[in-house]
C-alpha positions in Angstrom: 30.0 -60.5 -11.9 28.0 -63.6 -12.8 24.7 -61.8 -12.2 25.6 -59.0 -14.8 26.5 -61.6 -17.4 23.4 -63.7 -16.7 21.2 -60.6 -17.0 22.6 -59.7 -20.4 22.1 -63.2 -21.8 18.7 -64.1 -20.4 15.8 -63.6 -22.7 13.0 -61.4 -21.3 9.6 -60.3 -22.5 10.0 -57.0 -24.3 7.1 -54.6 -24.8 9.1 -52.4 -27.1 9.5 -55.1 -29.7 6.6 -57.4 -28.7 9.1 -60.2 -28.5 10.9 -62.5 -26.0 14.6 -61.8 -26.5 17.8 -60.6 -24.8 17.0 -57.0 -24.1 19.4 -54.1 -24.7 19.5 -50.7 -22.9 16.7 -49.3 -25.2 14.4 -52.2 -24.3 15.1 -51.8 -20.6 14.6 -48.1 -20.9 11.1 -48.6 -22.5 10.3 -51.2 -19.8 11.3 -48.8 -17.0 9.3 -46.0 -18.6 6.3 -48.3 -18.7 6.6 -49.2 -15.0 7.0 -45.5 -14.1 3.8 -44.7 -15.9 2.0 -47.5 -14.1 3.6 -47.0 -10.6 0.1 -46.3 -9.2 -0.7 -50.0 -9.5 0.6 -52.5 -7.0 3.7 -54.6 -7.8 1.8 -57.7 -8.8 -0.8 -55.8 -10.8 1.8 -53.9 -12.7 3.7 -57.0 -13.5 0.6 -58.8 -14.7 -0.5 -55.8 -16.8 3.0 -55.5 -18.3 3.0 -59.2 -19.3 -0.5 -58.9 -20.8 0.7 -55.9 -22.8 3.7 -57.8 -24.1 1.5 -60.8 -25.0 -0.9 -58.5 -26.8 1.9 -56.9 -28.8 3.2 -60.4 -29.7 -0.2 -61.4 -31.0 -0.6 -58.1 -32.9 2.9 -58.8 -34.5 1.8 -62.3 -35.4 -1.4 -61.1 -37.0 0.4 -58.4 -39.0 2.9 -61.0 -40.3 0.1 -63.3 -41.5 -1.8 -60.6 -43.3 
């Protein structure tokens, strides 16, 4: 039970929103879709690429907000 509660309140890097926040089911769905689309990569490579994609989206959001 503690694990489920922790998972719901722990902020995570979200590609859908380009943000670091507590993800909802839509966020997790987008994350899982991304991993399915990149399953041909190894585990570490897919994690690294996902984190890079989230970081890029965060930077893009920041640039848009400053324009």
